[in-house]
C-alpha positions in Angstrom: 10.1 -9.7 26.5 10.2 -10.7 30.2 6.9 -11.2 31.9 5.0 -11.9 28.6 1.3 -11.3 28.7 -0.6 -12.6 25.7 -3.2 -10.0 24.6 -6.8 -11.2 24.5 -6.0 -14.5 26.3 -6.8 -13.8 29.9 -8.7 -15.8 32.5 -10.6 -18.8 31.3 -10.2 -17.8 27.6 -6.5 -18.6 27.8 -7.2 -22.2 28.8 -10.5 -23.0 27.0 -10.7 -26.1 24.9 -10.5 -25.7 21.2 -13.9 -25.5 19.6 -15.1 -28.6 17.9 -15.4 -28.6 14.1 -18.9 -27.8 13.0 -20.6 -27.4 9.6 -20.5 -23.9 8.2 -23.8 -22.2 8.5 -25.3 -20.8 5.3 -23.8 -20.7 1.8 -20.3 -19.4 1.1 -18.2 -18.8 -2.0 -16.8 -22.1 -2.9 -19.4 -23.8 -0.7 -19.4 -27.1 -2.6 -15.7 -27.4 -2.2 -15.9 -26.5 1.4 -18.6 -29.0 2.1 -16.6 -31.8 0.3 -13.6 -31.0 2.4 -15.7 -30.9 5.6 -16.5 -34.5 5.1 -12.7 -35.2 5.7 -12.9 -33.6 9.2 -14.8 -36.5 10.7 -12.4 -38.8 12.4 -9.5 -36.4 12.6 -8.0 -35.5 16.0 -10.0 -32.5 17.3 -6.7 -30.8 18.5 -5.2 -30.5 15.0 -4.5 -26.9 14.1 -3.0 -27.9 10.7 -3.8 -31.1 8.8 -2.7 -31.6 5.2 -2.4 -34.7 3.1 -0.9 -35.5 -0.3 0.0 -31.9 -1.2 1.4 -31.5 -4.7 2.4 -28.5 -6.7 4.2 -28.1 -10.0 5.4 -25.0 -11.7 5.8 -25.9 -15.4 8.5 -28.6 -15.3 9.6 -27.9 -11.7 8.0 -30.0 -9.0 7.9 -27.7 -5.9 5.8 -29.9 -3.6 5.5 -33.7 -4.0 3.1 -35.6 -1.8 3.6 -33.7 1.5 1.5 -34.6 4.5 1.9 -33.1 8.0 0.0 -32.1 11.1 0.5 -29.4 13.8 -1.4 -29.9 17.0 -2.6 -27.0 19.1 0.0 -25.9 21.6 2.7 -27.4 19.5 5.7 -25.8 17.8 6.5 -27.6 14.6 9.8 -26.7 12.8 10.0 -26.9 9.0 13.5 -27.5 7.8 15.3 -28.1 4.5 17.7 -26.5 2.0 16.8 -23.6 -0.3 14.3 -24.8 -2.9 13.1 -27.7 -0.7 9.5 -26.5 -1.0 9.0 -25.0 2.5 7.6 -21.7 1.5 5.5 -23.3 -1.2 3.9 -25.6 1.5 3.2 -22.5 3.7 1.6 -20.7 0.8 -0.6 -23.7 0.1 -1.7 -23.9 3.7 -2.6 -20.2 3.7 -4.5 -20.4 0.4 -2.0 -18.1 -1.4 -1.2 -20.9 -3.8 -3.7 -23.5 -5.1 -2.2 -27.1 -5.0 -2.5 -29.4 -7.9 -3.6 -32.2 -5.5 -4.1 -32.7 -1.8 -6.3 -31.4 1.0 -5.8 -28.9 3.8 -7.6 -28.2 7.1 -6.9 -25.3 9.3 -8.2 -25.3 12.9 -10.6 -28.1 12.0 -12.1 -26.4 9.0 -11.3 -26.4 5.2 -8.5 -24.0 4.5 -10.7 -22.1 2.0 -13.1 -21.3 4.7 -12.7 -17.6 5.7 -13.6 -18.5 9.3 -10.5 -20.6 9.5 -8.1 -18.2 7.9 -9.3 -15.4 10.1 -7.8 -17.2 13.1 -4.4 -17.6 11.5 -1.5 -15.2 12.1 1.2 -15.1 9.4 4.7 -13.5 9.1 6.0 -13.9 5.6 9.8 -14.1 4.9 9.7 -10.9 2.7 7.4 -8.1 3.6 7.2 -4.3 3.5 4.9 -1.9 5.3 3.9 1.5 4.1 6.8 3.7 5.3 4.6 6.7 6.0 2.5 4.8 8.6 3.5 4.6 12.2 3.8 1.2 14.0 0.5 1.8 15.8 -1.2 2.6 12.5 0.2 -0.6 10.8 -1.4 -2.6 13.6 -4.7 -0.8 13.3 -4.8 -1.3 9.5 -4.2 -5.1 9.9 -6.8 -5.4 12.6 -9.3 -3.9 10.2 -8.2 -6.1 7.4 -8.6 -9.1 9.6 -12.1 -8.0 10.5 -11.2 -8.3 14.2 -12.1 -6.1 17.2 -8.9 -5.4 19.2 -9.0 -2.5 21.7 -6.3 0.1 21.4 -4.8 -1.0 24.8 -4.4 -4.5 23.5 -2.7 -3.3 20.4 -0.3 -1.3 22.6 0.4 -4.5 24.6 1.1 -6.4 21.4 3.8 -3.8 20.4 5.2 -4.1 23.9 5.3 -7.8 23.5 7.8 -7.5 20.6 9.8 -4.7 22.2 8.3 -1.7 20.3 6.3 -0.1 23.0 8.4 3.1 22.8 8.3 3.3 19.0 4.5 3.0 18.5 4.3 6.6 17.1 7.3 6.4 14.9 7.1 6.0 11.1 8.0 2.6 9.8 10.3 4.1 7.1 12.8 4.9 9.8 12.8 1.4 11.3 15.9 -0.9 11.0 15.4 -4.4 9.5 15.3 -5.9 13.0 12.6 -3.4 14.1 10.5 -4.1 11.0 10.9 -7.9 11.8 9.5 -7.2 15.3 6.7 -5.2 13.8 5.9 -8.1 11.5 5.6 -10.4 14.5 3.2 -8.0 16.1 1.1 -7.9 13.0 1.0 -11.7 13.0 -0.1 -11.8 16.7 -2.4 -8.8 17.0 -5.7 -10.5 16.0 -5.4 -13.2 18.7 -4.6 -16.1 16.3 -5.0 -19.7 17.3 -2.4 -20.7 14.7 0.7 -18.7 13.9 2.8 -19.4 10.8 6.2 -17.8 10.8 8.5 -17.8 7.8 12.1 -17.0 8.9 11.0 -14.8 11.9 14.5 -14.2 13.2 16.3 -13.6 9.9 17.1 -9.9 10.7 17.3 -10.1 14.4 20.4 -9.8 16.6 21.0 -12.4 19.4 18.9 -10.6 21.9 16.0 -10.4 19.4 16.3 -14.1 18.7 16.2 -14.8 22.4 13.1 -12.6 22.6 11.4 -14.6 19.8 12.2 -17.9 21.6 10.5 -16.6 24.7 7.5 -15.5 22.7 7.2 -18.9 21.0 7.3 -20.7 24.3 4.7 -18.2 25.6 2.4 -19.0 22.7 2.9 -22.7 23.2 1.9 -22.4 26.9 -1.3 -20.7 25.8 -2.3 -23.5 23.4 -1.5 -21.5 20.3 -0.1 -23.7 17.5 3.1 -22.5 15.7 4.5 -23.6 12.4 8.1 -22.3 12.2 10.2 -22.2 9.0 13.8 -21.2 9.9 17.3 -21.7 8.6 18.6 -21.1 12.1 18.7 -24.7 13.2 19.8 -23.9 16.7 16.7 -21.8 17.3 14.5 -24.7 15.9 16.3 -27.2 18.3 15.5 -24.9 21.3 11.8 -24.4 20.8 10.3 -27.0 18.5 8.5 -30.1 19.7 8.6 -31.8 16.3 10.5 -31.3 13.0 9.6 -31.9 9.4 12.5 -32.0 7.0 11.8 -31.3 3.3 14.1 -32.1 0.5 13.3 -31.6 -3.2 9.6 -31.1 -2.4 9.2 -34.3 -0.4 9.2 -35.1 3.3 12.7 -36.6 3.9 12.1 -37.2 7.6 9.8 -36.1 10.5 9.5 -36.8 14.1 10.2 -35.5 17.6 13.7 -34.2 18.4 14.2 -37.3 20.5 13.3 -39.5 17.6 15.5 -37.7 15.1 18.4 -37.2 17.5 18.3 -40.6 19.1 21.9 -41.4 18.2 24.7 -40.1 20.5 28.3 -39.4 20.2 31.2 -40.4 22.4 34.1 -38.0 22.5 37.5 -39.3 23.8 40.9 -37.9 24.3 43.5 -40.7 24.0 47.2 -41.3 23.8 49.0 -44.3 22.4 46.3 -45.4 20.0 47.7 -48.0 17.6 46.0 -49.8 14.7 44.4 -52.4 16.9 42.9 -49.8 19.3 41.7 -47.7 16.4 40.0 -50.7 14.9 38.3 -51.4 18.3 37.0 -47.8 18.3 35.7 -48.1 14.7 33.9 -51.4 15.6 31.6 -49.4 17.9 30.4 -46.9 15.4 31.4 -44.2 12.9 34.9 -42.9 13.9 36.5 -39.6 13.3 39.9 -38.5 14.6 41.7 -35.1 15.0 45.1 -35.6 16.7 44.4 -37.1 20.1 40.7 -36.3 19.9 38.4 -39.2 18.8 34.7 -39.1 18.2 32.6 -42.3 17.9 29.0 -42.2 16.7 27.1 -44.7 18.8 24.2 -46.7 17.4 20.6 -45.6 18.3 20.1 -48.8 20.3 23.1 -49.8 22.3 23.9 -52.0 25.2 24.5 -50.0 28.4 27.9 -51.8 28.8 29.1 -50.6 25.4 31.0 -47.6 26.7 32.6 -49.1 29.8 33.6 -52.2 27.8 35.2 -50.0 25.1 37.2 -48.0 27.7 38.3 -51.2 29.4 39.4 -52.7 26.0 41.4 -49.5 25.2 43.2 -49.6 28.5 43.9 -53.3 27.9 45.5 -52.3 24.6 47.8 -49.9 26.4 45.9 -46.7 25.5 46.0 -43.8 28.0 42.4 -42.5 28.4 42.4 -38.8 29.4 38.7 -38.0 28.9 35.4 -39.6 27.9 32.5 -37.3 27.2 29.1 -38.4 25.9 27.1 -36.0 23.7 24.0 -36.0 21.6 24.2 -35.5 17.9 23.0 -31.9 17.0 20.0 -31.2 14.8 22.3 -29.7 12.2 24.4 -32.8 12.0 21.3 -35.0 11.7 19.8 -32.7 9.1 23.0 -32.9 6.9 23.0 -36.7 7.4 19.4 -37.0 6.2 19.9 -34.7 3.2 23.1 -36.4 2.1 22.2 -40.0 2.7 18.4 -40.1 2.8 18.6 -41.8 6.2 15.4 -40.4 7.6 13.0 -42.9 6.2 12.4 -44.6 9.5 10.8 -41.4 10.8 8.6 -40.4 7.9 
């Protein structure tokens, strides 16, 4: 996907400011509910592509979503993380109007989520989808353009297929596509109507490493053009590479949220040492959490630390007769932080 060109966002249109929220003209189905929700818009940041507050959803005795609130700004990539059954897909379906919440409010692109004008500007790639196998890739895009009520010239639709690496398969029937190719086609469907908000539910689940790299490039391209992205993925490395902020769900609730810098503020110190006795090991453990594997030691440093902590530690170890072969600082990975939050609930400070 080198040299990405975003169809339909050329010239001044690609950099225009988001339209301000305005009252919906005329009556619509569910007009009273829409008008009531519109009163919530006043005072919200105009850049918010997604705003939801207090979402709750119960299926019989099972609570799927419990008091979830989040925002996604325009031009921002927000990662939605959590274990299976955490409520991620339920939240996405509520945002899209596919599931009605028991409580809570949702605004999309500055308008109530029930407003068709808002939903028309949202692109969506579900986790599980199937297209009619007898249609060609080009016909699938044409069908979804019609369903969206959009006007997208044929050349632009071809550009969209090229964007996801399917330019040479436009005339091939979908029934002969591999899972990875169908995933790419799903991305094209989500993007073809020039959305201002894109919601992707496991977009790289069937892709090979090259395909995942292509999707990363695509998400960064969308971000540069002011398109908001809500990304649900189990591939934590991908989330860490492209997301500006992360929301971690567990058992239907927000366990933690924040920028990657906020969530990954703690650092590790890796050391390779010889001659570590009980006193030296106690000195290492006094700095932070300590793990050992042979001559390799890892110390988890506190989020706020004195800049002299590491040199003082090394000096103390040398004074205790320890031979220091290597000292390597490293940041805690998002996967490690996620597991820590889910196991200990230690994400409250970033909720």
